C-alpha positions in Angstrom: -70.9 -8.4 55.1 -70.7 -11.9 56.7 -67.2 -12.9 57.9 -65.7 -16.2 59.0 -62.9 -16.8 61.5 -60.0 -18.8 60.0 -56.4 -19.7 60.7 -54.0 -19.4 57.8 -50.9 -21.5 58.3 -47.8 -20.6 56.2 -44.5 -22.3 55.8 -41.8 -20.2 54.1 -38.8 -22.1 52.6 -37.7 -19.4 50.2 -36.7 -16.1 51.9 -36.9 -14.3 48.6 -40.8 -14.6 49.0 -41.0 -12.9 52.4 -41.3 -9.3 51.0 -44.2 -10.2 48.8 -45.8 -12.3 51.5 -45.7 -9.4 53.9 -47.2 -7.2 51.2 -50.1 -9.5 50.9 -50.7 -9.8 54.6 -50.5 -6.0 54.9 -53.4 -5.7 52.3 -55.5 -7.9 54.6 -54.4 -6.1 57.8 -57.8 -4.8 58.8 -59.1 -8.3 59.0 -56.1 -10.0 60.8 -56.8 -10.7 64.4 -53.2 -11.8 65.2 -50.0 -13.2 63.8 -47.3 -15.5 65.1 -44.1 -16.2 63.3 -41.6 -18.9 64.3 -38.2 -19.1 62.7 -37.0 -22.7 62.6 -33.3 -22.1 62.0 -32.3 -25.7 62.1 -34.4 -26.5 59.1 -34.0 -23.1 57.5 -37.8 -22.3 57.3 -40.2 -19.9 58.9 -43.6 -21.0 60.2 -46.4 -18.3 60.3 -49.8 -18.6 61.7 -52.5 -15.9 61.0 -55.8 -15.6 62.7 -58.3 -13.7 60.5 -61.9 -12.7 60.6 -62.8 -11.8 57.0 -65.3 -12.6 54.2 -64.6 -16.1 53.1 -63.9 -15.0 49.5 -61.2 -12.6 50.8 -59.6 -15.3 52.9 -59.6 -17.7 50.0 -58.1 -15.0 47.7 -55.3 -14.2 50.1 -54.5 -17.9 50.7 -54.4 -18.5 47.0 -52.0 -15.6 46.3 -49.8 -16.7 49.2 -49.8 -20.3 47.9 -48.5 -19.1 44.5 -45.4 -17.6 46.0 -42.3 -19.6 45.2 -41.1 -21.7 48.2 -44.3 -21.0 50.2 -46.9 -23.6 51.4 -50.3 -22.5 52.9 -53.2 -24.2 54.4 -56.4 -22.5 55.7 -58.8 -23.9 58.4 -62.2 -22.3 59.0 -64.1 -22.1 62.3 -67.6 -23.5 62.3 -69.0 -20.5 64.1 -72.6 -19.5 63.2 
């Protein structure tokens, strides 16, 4: 199965969504290369960056589910590796 490297950037404004977000990321755990989380206390948000190497459909599915969580914004960027 062909995979693509991508970076999923997530901004969490509603802490009530964190448990469901972590559940979704756990489901994709075998594809995640690394994860970095930064709490920005002054603004009351959390910034999370996920490096992933997965089939594009799976990455899109995960990003879509994350983006539907209340108070969560997500953007995905794909590498142009062949």
